[in-house]
N, C-alpha and C positions, 0 to 999 in steps of 0.2 A: 669881370671876375668869373672864372670857370668853376662849376660845381661838379662834385663827384656824382655820377649817375647812380640812382637808387633802383635796384632791381627787385621785382616781386619774387619772393622765395618760390622755388620749385622743389618738389619732393618726390621720392619714390619709396615704396615699401616692399619688402620681401617677406612672405609668410611661409613658414615650414608646413608642408603637407602632412608630415608624420612625426610629431614630437619635437624635441629640442634639437637644434642644430649644433654640431661640434665645430663648424667653420661657417663664416659668413662669406658667401661667394655670390657674385652677381655677374650678369652679362654686361660687357662694356665694348667700346670700340676705341682704337688708338690710331693715331696718324703722325706723320712727321709734323713739325710745327707749321700750321697754316694760320695766318693772321689776317684780319680785316675783311674776310669774305665769308659768306654763308656757305655751309657745306650740306649737300643733299645726303640723306641717309644711305643712298645707294652709290655714293661716290667711291670709285675704285681705289682711292687713296686711303680709305678707312679699312682697318683690319679688325674683325670681330674676335674676341677672346673672352676668357673669364678672368675675374679679378678676385683675389682673396683680400678681405679687409682685415688689416692687422694693426691693432693698437700698440703692439710692441715694436713696430717698425717706425723709426724716426722719419724716414723719407720713403717715397714710393720706389718700386723696383720693377724692372722688366726682364723677362727671360731672354736667353740667347736666341731661342727659336723665334720669338716675337720680333727681336731686332732684325733677324735675317728675313723674315716675311715682310717687314716694313722697308728693308733695304736702306736703313739709315746709318750714318757714320757717327762715331763718338765725337763729342765736343771737347772732352778732357778726360782725365783719369783722377781717381781719388782713392783713399784708403777707406774701406768699408769694414765695419765691425759686424759680426754675425755669429751664429751659434758655433761655427767651426773656428772662430778666432778672428783674425784680420787678414784682408787681402787687398791688393791693388786691382781696381775694377774700372771699366769704362763708364763714362757718364754720357747720357743722351738727353736731348730736348725733344719732348713729344707733346701732343695734345691728347687729352683723355676725355672721352665722351661717355658719361654715366647714363644710366636709365633716365627716361623722361626728359631727354634733351638738355641735360646738365652738362655744360662744356667747361672743362678746366684747361685753358691754353697754356703753352710754354712751361710744362712741368719738367723739372730736372730729375731724371731717374738714373739709378745705378743698375748695372747689369748683374744678373745672378744666373746660376745654373738652371737648366730646364726643369720644369715641374709638370707632372701629369695632369693635374686638375685645373691649372690656371697659367696665364701668360703674363700677368701683372700682379703686383702686390700694392694695394692702396695703403699708404702709410699715414702717419699723423700729419704730414704736410698738407694732405687733402682732407682728412677727417676733421681737422680743426678749422677748416674754412666754413663748416656748416654745423648743423645740429644733428647729433648722432644718438640714437636710442635703440636699445635692445630690451625686449620684454619676453617673459616666458610664462604667461598666464595659462593655467591648465596644461602645463607641460608642452606648450606649442610656442616655438620661437617666432617672434615678429621683429624684424630689423627695419628701421626707418631712417632715412637721411634727408635733410632739408638744406638747400643751398640758395643763397647765403644764410648764415646764422640769423635768426630773427627774434628769438626770445630765449630766456634762461629756462632750462628744464631742471627743476630742483625738487626732488621727491621728499626732501625734508621740510622745505618751506611750503610746499603744496602737496601734502599727502592726500591719498585717495580717502574720502570719508569712510569711516567704518560703518558697515551696515549692521543694524541691530537685528537679531534673529526675529523672525515672525513666528509668534506662538499662537497656534489655533486656540480659539476660545472654547472651553469645555461646554458642551451643551448640557442643559439641565433636563433630565427626563421628567415626564409628567408626574411620576410617582416618587421622585426624589424629594428630599427636604428642600424647601424654598431657600435660596441663598440669602434672603433678607434676615434670616434668623428667627422667624416667627414660630418655627416648630411645625408648621403645617406643611402638607404636601404641596409641591409647586402648582399642581392643577387646581388646588383649592385656595391659592393665595395669589401671587403675581402672574401665574400662568393662566388665570381665568380669561376666557375669550380668545385663547390661541388655538 
């Protein structure tokens, strides 16, 4: 009886250096589909680009420039819905190499027009394979992704405990009334010997 292999989760984190991020963009590599062999990070078949993480995209997308740099051919065509309506686009099969050696092989991607900041859009087809979290504590964005998914992150069931404010205890002066209520000065009551 064969068993499904269990992989230890691998993760990466992107921290904003200056405030909140308006876009989640990471450095990635892509290649034609390569299966069954280990790929060195300097393999000439890998193309480095940037990826926009988009929870509004059902599937991942590749730009025409990235397609040309990889020199790959389409495997089919499909109708894609996008902000401009619908259009018939090419479909490609690629491997995606995320930070920290996370490899997603055999990803079906559709083609889009060229973008200045990135060559790939990571859609929900990849986001939902792992655990995805974005936080903005103290106005600084931290984006973290773990693959494969390994636990439920639920901020309602597991809220951060509220911290009670720390109130500095008021010091009693030597000539103040003693807090015990005796009516004597502190120095002549509970403050004796201090």
